[in-house]
N, C-alpha and C positions, 0 to 999 in steps of 0.2 A: 287733806288737799283742800285748797278753796283756789276761788277765782280771784285773782289780782283787781283792786279796785280800778274801774274806769273800762272795764272791756264788757259787752254784753253778747246777748244773741239777737239779731235784727233778720226780718224777711226782707229780701232785696232782689227781686225779679223772680218770686216764687223759689228762691234758694235762702236756707237756713245760712248765714254768715255771722262771723264773729268781728265787731267793730270796736274800734277802741275810741275813747273820748280823747279827742287830739291835744285839749289842755293838759291833759296828765299822761300821755304817753305820744309827744311830739315826733318820735322817730318811728311809731309802728308804721308800716308800709304794705304790710302783706293783706292779701285777701283769703280768709281762711273760710272755706265753704263747708259744711259738715253735712254727713249723711244721716238717715233713720238713726242708726246707732251712736254716732257721735253726738246727736241732738239730746238724746236719752241720756246718754253719761254727762253731757253739760246741766241738764237740768238738774240732775241729780245731787251734781257738784255744788250747783248755784242753792240747792234749797238747804244743804248742810253739809258739813263737814265729814266726809267717808274717805276710807281706807281705800287702796287698791284692790284688795281683797273683796270687800263690801261692793264695789264696783261691780267687780268679776259675777259675784254671785246674783247682784240684781240683773245682770244681762242675761244671766243663764235662763232666770226665771221668766223674764219679760220677753225676752225673744226665743227662748226654748232651744238654745243652742248648747253645745256642749261645753264642759268646763275648759276646753283646750281653746277651744274658738272664743269663749268669753275673754279668756286671760290674754290672748293674742290681739282681740280688740281694744281692751282697756290698756294694754300697753303702748299700742299704737298712738291711742287717743292722748294718753299721758306724755309720751315721748313729745308729740307734735306740739302739745299746749306748754311744756317747759321750753322747749328749744324757741319758741315764739314769747317766752316770757309771760304766760298768759295765768298760767295756775303756779301754786307755790304750796310746798308742804308746811304744814303748822306746827 
């Protein structure tokens, strides 16, 4: 998975949000605020190409959560990002 060109993480009023370059994504009107887990996943995807399985495994280790919880968090993140056209499979 990778983040599409033109999207970045930005701090707005002490919140981590995804912003779009308006020159590339003219019709992106969403405001997406990320929690700590989503920020971690964003940074992971931004650094390198990772699979859904790898994302879940990183969450398990970093946040010391169960496999089921890590998989659930990863699925929600991926679903939200795909629905908004922010990430894509390579």
